[in-house]
C-alpha positions, 0 to 999 in steps of 0.5 A: 499499499502507499503512504507518506513518511511522517517520521524517520528515526534510528533506521525506522520510518513511520508511514501514514497510510489510509489504514493506519500508521506503520513502523517500517524498516527500509530494504537494504537495496536502497543503501546500495542504490544511494537512496535514503527515504526521508520525511515527506516521501511518498512510499510503497510499503508491504506489511507483515502479520505482526503489524510492522512494514517494509519500505519497498519503493520511494515514489518520485519526489517533487523536491527535497531539502538536504538538511533537514532531510524533508521531501515534497514540501509545498510551502516554506515559511521564512520567519523574520522579525521586524525588530529585535533582531532586525531583518536580514534581507540578504538571507531572506532573499537567498532562502526564497531563491532556494525555495523557488529553485526546488519548486517550493512556494516561499512565504515570508512572515515578519513577526513582532509587527507591534515593534515597528512598521513593516509596510515597506518590507511587505511591499518589497516581497509582494512586488516580487510576487512572493507572499508576505505577511505580518504577524503579532501575538500581542496585536492578534494580527496575521494568524488566520492568514497563516492558517489558511496557507497551511491548510491542505499543504505540507509546510515547514518553518525556518528562521533564526534564533530570536525572530519569534518562530517558536512563539509563532508556532506555539501561538498557532498550534498550542498542542504542537509544543506538547507533541514535540516535548513528548518526543524529546522526553522519550529521546532523553534530550532537550527539545531544541537539540532534537535531530530527527525530522517529523511531520505533524498532521495539524491545521488541515495539513502537515507541519514539519519538525517544529520549532523548525530549523535555522536558515543557516541549515539552508544556506550551508547545505543548499546551492543553486546552479549559477545559470538558474539563479535569475529564474529564482527571482520571480520579478526578473521573469518578464525581462530575462528574454529581453536582454540585448546579449544572450548569456547576460548575467544581469549584473553589469551588462549594457542592454540588460532588461533586468538592470533597466527595470531596476533603474525604472523602479520595477525591481526593488534595489535590495532584491537585486543586490541580493541577486548580485551577491548570490550570483558572485558567491556561486560563481566563485565556487568551482563547478566540481566542488 
């Protein structure tokens, strides 16, 4: 039967099927082929009389993150704060680019909106065609909009320490803190040092591995190929085939339609600066590496 891996830990895979949740081991053939099932994978399993199962086949993935290992994500919520700490737009832009490259819809959430005006921040990403929301526990703002985006989707949250990611998730799903706490006690380690990934069926969809993971994980372990970077900035799309020269890097060339749009105010300067930084960073890495 077919199902989805909700949790992977110590060589065991917990697969949700239409019938029930099965504890499974993976066939040894996966290791020989260099395939490693991960949380979010759609899989085909066989079952034994004792109620356990075996993962027989990993069905085709639409995407996969390296660390944490998560497959088939629909949305990635990139959480930043308006203040304390101030938002790092370069990091946000890099993560949105990685998400787009993997066919994951990025959603930028600015927390602590009671501490400052985030109108310009929201407009920056909305102008780029990226969903952007503000959230404040104190003001009771943004909760319903986030819940609506989670419904029927497989989602994950990422953000660094201090941006209010855990507070956001605990506010949305109080029962989630209880679930992750129980898991940590069983493992005998603190909640924030848990190393396994898990999907929680909640909010009409699935939410991954709360309290989420650091943006450092994505920065360090995900890389977009140089030629694909322009396509990871949605606001560039309508200009990419209008440049004077083929192979335009959209950084300094004369006749570049992207640079012309930037000069006309159709592309936000901070977004293009992030693109340039990302382009130069990847360009400096040897292809073999």
